MMTF fields as JSON, N, C-alpha, C and O atoms, coordinates in Angstrom:
{
  "mmtfVersion": "1.0.0",
  "mmtfProducer": "UNKNOWN",
  "numBonds": 347,
  "numAtoms": 348,
  "numGroups": 87,
  "numChains": 1,
  "numModels": 1,
  "chainsPerModel": [1],
  "groupsPerChain": [87],
  "chainIdList": ["A"],
  "bondAtomList": [4, 2, 8, 6, 12, 10, 16, 14, 20, 18, 24, 22, 28, 26, 32, 30, 36, 34, 40, 38, 44, 42, 48, 46, 52, 50, 56, 54, 60, 58, 64, 62, 68, 66, 72, 70, 76, 74, 80, 78, 84, 82, 88, 86, 92, 90, 96, 94, 100, 98, 104, 102, 108, 106, 112, 110, 116, 114, 120, 118, 124, 122, 128, 126, 132, 130, 136, 134, 140, 138, 144, 142, 148, 146, 152, 150, 156, 154, 160, 158, 164, 162, 168, 166, 172, 170, 176, 174, 180, 178, 184, 182, 188, 186, 192, 190, 196, 194, 200, 198, 204, 202, 208, 206, 212, 210, 216, 214, 220, 218, 224, 222, 228, 226, 232, 230, 236, 234, 240, 238, 244, 242, 248, 246, 252, 250, 256, 254, 260, 258, 264, 262, 268, 266, 272, 270, 276, 274, 280, 278, 284, 282, 288, 286, 292, 290, 296, 294, 300, 298, 304, 302, 308, 306, 312, 310, 316, 314, 320, 318, 324, 322, 328, 326, 332, 330, 336, 334, 340, 338, 344, 342],
  "bondOrderList": [1, 1, 1, 1, 1, 1, 1, 1, 1, 1, 1, 1, 1, 1, 1, 1, 1, 1, 1, 1, 1, 1, 1, 1, 1, 1, 1, 1, 1, 1, 1, 1, 1, 1, 1, 1, 1, 1, 1, 1, 1, 1, 1, 1, 1, 1, 1, 1, 1, 1, 1, 1, 1, 1, 1, 1, 1, 1, 1, 1, 1, 1, 1, 1, 1, 1, 1, 1, 1, 1, 1, 1, 1, 1, 1, 1, 1, 1, 1, 1, 1, 1, 1, 1, 1, 1],
  "groupList": [{"groupName": "UNK", "atomNameList": ["N", "CA", "C", "O"], "elementList": ["N", "C", "C", "O"], "formalChargeList": [0, 0, 0, 0], "bondAtomList": [1, 0, 2, 1, 3, 2], "bondOrderList": [1, 1, 2], "singleLetterCode": "X", "chemCompType": "L-PEPTIDE LINKING"}],
  "groupTypeList": [0, 0, 0, 0, 0, 0, 0, 0, 0, 0, 0, 0, 0, 0, 0, 0, 0, 0, 0, 0, 0, 0, 0, 0, 0, 0, 0, 0, 0, 0, 0, 0, 0, 0, 0, 0, 0, 0, 0, 0, 0, 0, 0, 0, 0, 0, 0, 0, 0, 0, 0, 0, 0, 0, 0, 0, 0, 0, 0, 0, 0, 0, 0, 0, 0, 0, 0, 0, 0, 0, 0, 0, 0, 0, 0, 0, 0, 0, 0, 0, 0, 0, 0, 0, 0, 0, 0],
  "groupIdList": [1, 2, 3, 4, 5, 6, 7, 8, 9, 10, 11, 12, 13, 14, 15, 16, 17, 18, 19, 20, 21, 22, 23, 24, 25, 26, 27, 28, 29, 30, 31, 32, 33, 34, 35, 36, 37, 38, 39, 40, 41, 42, 43, 44, 45, 46, 47, 48, 49, 50, 51, 52, 53, 54, 55, 56, 57, 58, 59, 60, 61, 62, 63, 64, 65, 66, 67, 68, 69, 70, 71, 72, 73, 74, 75, 76, 77, 78, 79, 80, 81, 82, 83, 84, 85, 86, 87],
  "secStructList": [7, 7, 7, 7, 6, 6, 7, 3, 3, 3, 3, 3, 7, 6, 6, 1, 1, 3, 3, 3, 3, 3, 7, 7, 7, 2, 2, 2, 2, 2, 2, 2, 2, 2, 2, 2, 2, 2, 2, 2, 2, 2, 2, 2, 2, 2, 2, 2, 2, 2, 2, 2, 2, 2, 2, 2, 2, 2, 2, 7, 2, 2, 2, 2, 2, 2, 2, 7, 2, 2, 2, 2, 2, 2, 2, 2, 2, 2, 2, 2, 2, 2, 2, 2, 2, 7, 7],
  "xCoordList": [0.833, 0.002, 0.908, 1.949, 0.505, 1.252, 0.828, -0.334, 1.789, 1.494, 1.007, 1.483, 0.055, -0.446, -1.582, -2.101, -1.971, -3.023, -4.385, -5.233, -4.612, -5.94, -6.009, -6.908, -5.073, -5.052, -6.203, -6.524, -6.812, -7.952, -7.658, -6.974, -8.174, -7.973, -9.36, -10.184, -9.619, -10.908, -10.79, -9.929, -11.602, -11.562, -12.915, -13.934, -12.932, -14.22, -14.27, -13.6, -15.06, -15.191, -15.904, -16.521, -15.84, -16.444, -17.969, -18.579, -18.61, -20.024, -20.458, -21.592, -19.526, -19.936, -19.543, -18.641, -20.162, -20.017, -18.546, -17.807, -18.182, -16.902, -16.883, -17.78, -15.855, -15.742, -14.513, -13.426, -14.681, -13.618, -13.058, -13.8, -11.752, -11.114, -10.168, -9.306, -10.299, -9.4, -8.185, -8.366, -6.972, -5.769, -5.773, -6.207, -5.266, -5.262, -3.843, -3.042, -3.597, -2.327, -2.205, -3.173, -1.032, -0.879, -1.081, -1.541, -0.756, -0.99, -2.49, -2.95, -3.224, -4.683, -5.27, -6.175, -4.758, -5.242, -4.863, -5.689, -3.644, -3.214, -4.072, -4.394, -4.453, -5.248, -6.667, -7.223, -7.214, -8.499, -8.482, -9.418, -7.391, -7.255, -7.138, -7.761, -6.348, -6.177, -7.518, -7.858, -8.249, -9.572, -10.502, -11.231, -10.452, -11.288, -10.939, -11.816, -9.65, -9.145, -9.622, -10.045, -9.562, -10.038, -11.532, -11.999, -12.26, -13.704, -14.081, -14.997, -13.375, -13.581, -13.217, -13.963, -12.083, -11.674, -12.719, -13.045, -13.239, -14.229, -15.516, -16.113, -15.925, -17.165, -16.977, -17.897, -15.76, -15.5, -15.508, -15.992, -14.964, -15.046, -16.402, -16.72, -17.259, -18.642, -19.4, -20.2, -19.117, -19.767, -19.339, -20.167, -18.035, -17.558, -18.242, -18.652, -18.364, -18.975, -20.445, -20.903, -21.189, -22.534, -22.747, -23.623, -21.922, -22.062, -21.681, -22.34, -20.636, -20.229, -21.321, -21.582, -21.94, -23.0, -24.22, -24.921, -24.496, -25.683, -25.461, -26.378, -24.262, -23.934, -23.96, -24.52, -23.343, -23.404, -24.827, -25.167, -25.611, -27.037, -27.785, -28.61, -27.523, -28.251, -27.798, -28.619, -26.562, -26.086, -26.282, -25.989, -26.757, -26.961, -28.37, -29.339, -28.528, -29.794, -30.513, -31.741, -29.855, -30.519, -31.25, -32.393, -30.608, -31.206, -32.407, -33.414, -32.313, -33.374, -34.558, -35.683, -34.344, -35.435, -36.081, -37.301, -35.246, -35.705, -36.629, -37.691, -36.198, -36.958, -38.216, -39.185, -38.219, -39.36, -39.726, -39.503, -40.284, -40.548, -41.617, -41.48, -42.717, -43.792, -43.307, -43.6, -42.559, -42.049, -41.079, -41.083, -40.255, -39.306, -40.082, -39.734, -41.095, -41.926, -42.576, -42.657, -43.042, -43.672, -42.675, -42.985, -41.497, -40.458, -40.098, -40.008, -39.895, -39.601, -40.678, -40.395, -41.915, -43.031, -43.015, -43.203, -42.785, -42.763, -41.657, -41.852, -40.496, -39.343, -39.657, -39.44, -40.145, -40.503, -41.531, -41.413, -42.53, -43.571, -43.018, -43.367, -42.146, -41.525, -40.733, -40.873, -39.898, -39.092, -39.993, -39.693, -41.021, -41.896, -42.734, -43.072, -43.066, -43.908, -43.094, -43.667, -41.816, -40.98, -40.973, -40.921, -41.027, -40.982, -39.57, -39.38],
  "yCoordList": [-1.177, 0.031, 1.245, 1.279, 2.209, 3.45, 4.338, 4.347, 5.06, 5.92, 7.332, 7.854, 7.903, 9.192, 9.591, 8.772, 10.871, 11.342, 10.77, 10.565, 10.516, 10.007, 8.498, 7.939, 7.821, 6.374, 5.82, 6.3, 4.781, 4.14, 2.659, 2.103, 2.016, 0.594, -0.032, 0.323, -0.986, -1.641, -3.014, -3.777, -3.376, -4.672, -5.297, -4.606, -6.589, -7.321, -8.091, -9.114, -7.603, -8.402, -9.698, -9.873, -10.594, -11.944, -11.826, -12.76, -10.634, -10.479, -10.25, -10.556, -9.695, -9.564, -8.274, -8.284, -7.117, -5.8, -5.331, -5.625, -4.585, -3.946, -2.684, -1.845, -2.561, -1.368, -0.614, -1.182, 0.655, 1.549, 2.239, 2.852, 2.153, 2.696, 3.771, 3.484, 5.072, 6.123, 5.988, 5.824, 6.054, 6.06, 7.334, 8.383, 7.235, 8.411, 8.55, 7.615, 9.749, 10.113, 9.479, 9.477, 8.941, 8.267, 9.254, 8.849, 10.503, 11.496, 11.704, 11.871, 11.685, 11.833, 10.642, 10.805, 9.424, 8.237, 8.287, 7.938, 8.704, 8.854, 9.829, 9.574, 10.973, 11.953, 11.366, 11.585, 10.62, 9.995, 8.99, 8.902, 8.214, 7.195, 7.889, 7.451, 8.967, 9.716, 10.361, 10.363, 10.889, 11.48, 10.399, 10.613, 9.224, 8.101, 7.651, 7.365, 7.593, 7.214, 8.228, 7.837, 9.53, 10.55, 10.378, 10.476, 10.128, 10.039, 8.784, 8.83, 7.694, 6.452, 6.702, 6.308, 7.35, 7.682, 8.558, 8.338, 9.534, 10.423, 9.615, 9.77, 8.79, 7.995, 7.045, 6.841, 6.44, 5.53, 6.243, 5.704, 7.466, 8.239, 8.605, 8.57, 8.964, 9.254, 8.018, 8.099, 6.874, 5.632, 5.237, 4.804, 5.397, 5.061, 5.959, 5.502, 7.235, 8.209, 7.809, 7.787, 7.494, 7.161, 5.83, 5.733, 4.847, 3.566, 3.785, 3.259, 4.55, 4.814, 5.496, 5.113, 6.485, 7.211, 6.36, 6.464, 5.496, 4.622, 3.58, 3.307, 2.989, 2.001, 2.625, 2.061, 3.815, 4.5, 4.766, 4.54, 5.221, 5.52, 4.229, 4.231, 3.143, 1.931, 1.363, 0.744, 1.534, 0.96, 1.885, 1.478, 3.078, 4.026, 3.815, 4.241, 3.183, 2.871, 4.17, 4.192, 5.229, 6.496, 7.034, 7.479, 6.998, 7.499, 6.636, 7.161, 5.258, 4.389, 4.669, 4.684, 4.903, 5.248, 6.57, 6.728, 7.506, 8.831, 8.648, 9.263, 7.793, 7.558, 6.747, 6.915, 5.867, 4.91, 4.935, 3.931, 6.034, 6.107, 5.154, 4.564, 4.959, 4.069, 2.646, 1.957, 2.188, 0.846, 0.647, -0.406, 1.646, 1.533, 1.359, 0.522, 2.159, 2.05, 0.7, 0.11, 0.186, -1.166, -2.25, -3.187, -2.135, -3.115, -3.042, -4.069, -1.839, -1.655, -2.282, -2.971, -2.003, -2.52, -4.054, -4.69, -4.626, -6.073, -6.702, -7.735, -6.115, -6.65, -6.489, -7.423, -5.351, -5.153, -6.119, -6.626, -6.44, -7.334, -8.774, -9.523, -9.091, -10.457, -10.65, -11.675, -9.657, -9.823, -9.663, -10.257, -8.916, -8.736, -9.982, -10.221, -10.743, -11.94, -13.179, -14.238, -13.125, -14.312, -14.754, -13.911, -16.095, -16.535, -16.425, -16.761],
  "zCoordList": [0.015, 0.018, -0.002, 0.654, -0.742, -0.833, 0.372, 0.778, 0.907, 2.044, 1.547, 0.539, 2.295, 1.943, 2.859, 3.618, 2.785, 3.632, 3.229, 4.098, 1.99, 1.489, 1.449, 0.822, 2.111, 2.097, 2.918, 4.005, 2.344, 3.088, 3.177, 2.318, 4.213, 4.371, 4.413, 5.256, 3.479, 3.425, 4.002, 3.563, 4.962, 5.544, 5.556, 5.541, 5.583, 5.547, 6.886, 7.033, 7.857, 9.09, 8.843, 7.792, 9.762, 9.611, 9.366, 8.846, 9.753, 9.506, 8.074, 7.704, 7.243, 5.836, 5.206, 4.368, 5.549, 4.881, 4.959, 5.898, 3.909, 3.834, 4.7, 4.61, 5.539, 6.414, 5.988, 5.892, 5.736, 5.324, 6.528, 7.296, 6.714, 7.891, 7.404, 6.574, 7.914, 7.556, 8.499, 9.705, 7.974, 8.857, 9.656, 9.18, 10.926, 11.791, 12.342, 12.365, 12.772, 13.326, 14.709, 15.469, 15.047, 16.366, 17.529, 18.596, 17.349, 18.427, 18.669, 19.798, 17.559, 17.71, 18.446, 19.265, 18.161, 18.86, 20.28, 21.123, 20.636, 21.996, 22.79, 23.951, 22.155, 22.781, 23.093, 24.168, 22.114, 22.325, 23.435, 24.229, 23.49, 24.576, 25.942, 26.909, 26.028, 27.245, 27.672, 28.855, 26.727, 27.052, 27.607, 28.576, 26.957, 27.415, 28.815, 29.631, 29.082, 30.418, 31.458, 32.546, 31.14, 32.087, 32.326, 33.461, 31.291, 31.43, 32.263, 33.084, 32.04, 32.854, 34.3, 35.196, 34.553, 35.93, 36.614, 37.78, 35.908, 36.49, 36.778, 37.844, 35.872, 36.068, 37.225, 38.017, 37.339, 38.43, 39.774, 40.769, 39.798, 41.056, 41.438, 42.626, 40.504, 40.815, 41.33, 42.262, 40.688, 41.072, 42.517, 43.318, 42.825, 44.169, 45.182, 46.249, 44.851, 45.816, 46.035, 47.178, 44.969, 45.107, 45.912, 46.771, 45.591, 46.337, 47.832, 48.729, 48.067, 49.438, 50.257, 51.397, 49.684, 50.414, 50.579, 51.586, 49.586, 49.69, 50.782, 51.557, 50.865, 51.909, 53.272, 54.212, 53.392, 54.66, 55.118, 56.279, 54.251, 54.588, 54.93, 55.844, 54.229, 54.51, 55.863, 56.54, 56.288, 57.518, 58.741, 59.865, 58.542, 59.654, 60.239, 59.61, 61.402, 61.964, 62.331, 62.247, 62.723, 63.014, 61.813, 61.923, 60.674, 59.444, 59.063, 58.587, 59.275, 58.96, 59.806, 59.307, 61.123, 62.046, 61.624, 61.687, 61.197, 60.744, 59.527, 59.438, 58.603, 57.386, 57.586, 56.846, 58.576, 58.784, 60.246, 60.923, 60.797, 62.237, 62.686, 63.758, 61.9, 62.301, 62.4, 63.376, 61.394, 61.417, 62.584, 63.221, 62.864, 63.971, 65.34, 66.173, 65.501, 66.749, 66.805, 67.882, 65.699, 65.707, 66.021, 66.756, 65.481, 65.819, 67.311, 67.983, 67.811, 69.19, 70.092, 71.072, 69.702, 70.481, 70.492, 71.529, 69.3, 69.244, 70.0, 70.641, 69.949, 70.708, 72.234, 73.006, 72.641, 74.045, 74.462, 75.577, 73.706, 74.011, 74.167, 75.08, 73.22, 73.259, 74.556, 75.224, 74.914, 76.113, 77.375, 78.411, 77.304, 78.471, 78.755, 79.914, 77.805, 78.0, 78.161, 78.419, 78.028, 78.157, 79.65, 80.545, 79.904, 81.294, 81.913, 83.081]
}
């Protein structure tokens, strides 16, 4: 293949259709990879933050009682009744 700016590479994937691929500069590819890495790192940081806050909230009994006061009183009543009626 001759080298040049308008060079194209045609490939036929196992699926059938011909795919035309434009050659790109390696610096452009590196920039795209670095941008993708930054985006993945940012998304991972956000996911860690969300999971951490969700787990903290789920394991905090005070927050659970605040969110479900009627259920908390019912559970406390049931536990008190159980221990109060035990021989």
